[in-house]
N, C-alpha and C positions, 0 to 999 in steps of 0.2 A: 479605317476600323480592325484590319487585320492587326496592327500594333496593341490596339486594345486590348484582343481577344489574347494575343501573345502574352501581353502583360499579366492579364488576370489568370492564363494558365500556369505562367511562372510564379506568381503570386501564391496560388493555390498549392503548388506542387511544395514550396517552401514552407507553407502553413502547415500541410499535413507532415513534413518531417520533423517541425519543429512540435507538432501537437503528439506525436508517437509515443514519448513517454506517458504523458497523461493517457491518452486512451488505453495503455498498458494498465497503468494503474487503475482506472474504473473498470475496466474488464476483469482484474484481478479481484478486486473487493468484490464485485457480484458473483463471481465463481466461489470465492471464499465462503461467503454468505450463503449462498445455495447449499455449498456442501456440509457446513457446519452449522447452520442455522442462527449464526452469530454474525450480525453487521460490525464492520470493522467501525471503531470509534476515529482512529487516524491511522497514517501510515509515518512509522517512525525512521524507517530505513528504506530507501530504495538505490540500487545499483546493479548497472549490467555486467553479466559475468560469461565465459567462455561458452557456458551452455543455455545462455537465456539471461535470464532477469531472477534478482533474489530481493526481496521485499521483508521486513517487518512490520507487522500491523500490531495494534492495540484493540481489543476487545472487550467489552462487558461479559462477565461469565454470571457473576451473581449480585444482583441488585439488592442493595440493602438501605436503610434509613438510620440515620443519616447518608449522604451518598458518599461522604469521604470514607464509609467504612466499605463500600462496594468491592467487590472482587473483579479486578482487571487481568487479562494476561496478554503476554507478548507472543505472537505467532511468527515464526520466520516460513516465508512462502517461498515456494520456486516456482518460476515460470520458464517453459520453452521459448525460442527466439521469438515464436509468434505471439507470445503473451497467452497461452495455454497454461493453466496452472498444472504442474506436475506431481507436486507433494507439500505439505505443509506439516509443521511440527510446533508443539507449545515449547517456549523456551524460557518463560517467566511466570510467576503468577504473585499478584502483590494487592495490596489494598490501595485505593484509589488515593488517601490521604498521606500515605507513607512516601519517605525519599528511599531512593534505591540504593541498599546499603553497599553493593559493588562499584559504586561511582561517588567518593569522597567529592564532596562540593566546597572546595576553599578550604579545607581543614587537613 
């Protein structure tokens, strides 16, 4: 029985460390939504830094009809090593149906 519980504990520890980035992302999205009143539609980048984590989230700022004309924005979000939000700023605003002019696509 002790082998089973040791295996189980090792497995749980391993799963916790593997899910840490996902826990950080979920918590960051919730904190951002609470502070801004805007729910992130997606996370376009996520990386560890010397001071914690940095991510970029995409949010719907202005809903329009048709949906391709809705205004989205990218926000850079900074988190401390524990995953607590320490700051955010809008870095880009764009229409959903438009390609990013700063990133050429094969031309």
